[in-house]
N, C-alpha and C positions, 0 to 999 in steps of 0.2 A: 617157725613160720609155722608149723603146727600148733602152738599153743593160740597163734592169733586166731586162726580160724576154727579153733577148738568150740568156741566160746563164743562165736560168728553172729548170734543173735543180736549185739548190737549194732554192727552193722548191717542186717539184716531189714530192719523192725525200719530204721530212718529211708533204706532204700525202696519201700513197700511204697510208706509214708507220701515217698518223696515220687514214684511213678503213681502214686493214686490221684495225688493233688495234680500232678500232669495230664494226667487223663479228664478228671472234673475240669482241667480248666478247657483242653483242646474242648472236650463235647460242650461245652459252658458257652465259647465263642461261634464256634457252629449253628447253636440255638439261638442265640441274643446280637450277634453279628452278622446284619443283611449281606446276601451274596454277593452282590456286585459293591462293597464298598470297599475304597483305595483302585476302583476301575479308572478313576480321572480323578486321582489324590487322595486325598483325606479327608472323604468324606461317600454317603452315599447316594450312586449313580440314579439311583429308581428313585431317588426321591426329589429330582427335576421333575420328573411325570407326576407324581403327587404335587408338586407346586404349579406345576402347569394345568391341574384341573381344577384347583380353585378362583374361583370368582377373579377377576381383577378389580381393583377399590380403585388404586391407584392413576389419576389421570396423565402424570406426569407434565413439565412445565412448558411443552408448546402449545399444550390443550389449551393451560390458560390463559397463556399470551396472545394468542389466536382472538381470543373476546376482550379482555381485559388490556390493551396494550398500553393503555393511559398510566391502570397503576404500574405495570411493569416498567417505563420507561421511570415513574417515582423512584421507583423499588432499586432500579437501575444506577441510579445517582446517587447512593445512599449505602452506609456501612452494611446494610441486607441484600445486595447485588447479588452474592452467591448464597445465598440462603432463598431454596423450593418454597413455591407458594404451598405445598399441602404440607412442608414441617408444620405451620403455623395455622392452616384452615383445614386440615386434614384429607382425609383421603377423597378423591374430589371424582371419582370419573362417574357416578349416576348423574351430577351437574353436568360436566362437561360431555358424558357421552351419550344422554336422552336428547332424544328428538325436541322435547320441548326443555329445556334448559332450567326455567322460571318455576318450572313443578317441581323442582329438587335442588331449591335454592339452598346454600352453605347457609348455616348459621355464622354469622360474625362472633370471632374468640374472644372470651372474656380477657383486655389487655392486663386485669391489674394483677391478672394470674397467669397468662401467658408470656408475660416478659420476665416474670423472676424467673421463668427456668432454667433461661439462660443468664438473664445480670444478676442476678440477686447475688448479693457481695459473698465469695466461697473464696477461700485461702489457697484450693484447689485449683482454680481457674490461672492460668496464664495474664501477669501484672498486666499485659497489655491490651487484655478485654474488657471490654467496657463493660465496669462493676460497680452495683450502687445497693448501698442499703437502703428500700423504697419503705421503709417506716418514717426515715430521717429524710428520704430524698422526695416525696411528695402526699408524706402530710396520710397515706393513706388513699389517695385519690389513684382513679385508673392510669395508667401511662399513655393512653389516648387522648388524656384530657389536657394536655400540654405540646405530646409529639405526635409526628403523622408516623404510626406504625411502618408502614414500606419505606420509608426514609426516615428515622427517626432524628437527624440531626438539623431536620425541619422543623422550626416550633411552629403552633398553631396559631397563630392572629388573635 
């Protein structure tokens, strides 16, 4: 047994390195991990306060439907029924929350670009999801030339 501890340097050096690494880990964790991390699960609880301080940019579905009920009915009757307005039209709090909504009129999205985001053929998408090769399908024309964007199954006359 004495022979093992006589030349114990081979045991002491890795133990010192391990303890130093553990100390650095604990120090780094104290510096880089927020104090409220893990309070409500696997995220920083203080981030909720930081998020609340940011200005609201999305109005929400109900705000759109209040004024645009006709478009909401068309959308509700088609395959885009569960797609939120702001998914295509972008954040609209400035428009919906304004005293004069016409002063913050949203820009209509370019359907030639917008529709491709979801519907351009991609092998990673489910087979049941409507997909097209836009260059072959439309010959380069924008989707809203033939389709009604809120209910694309309804073709334009």
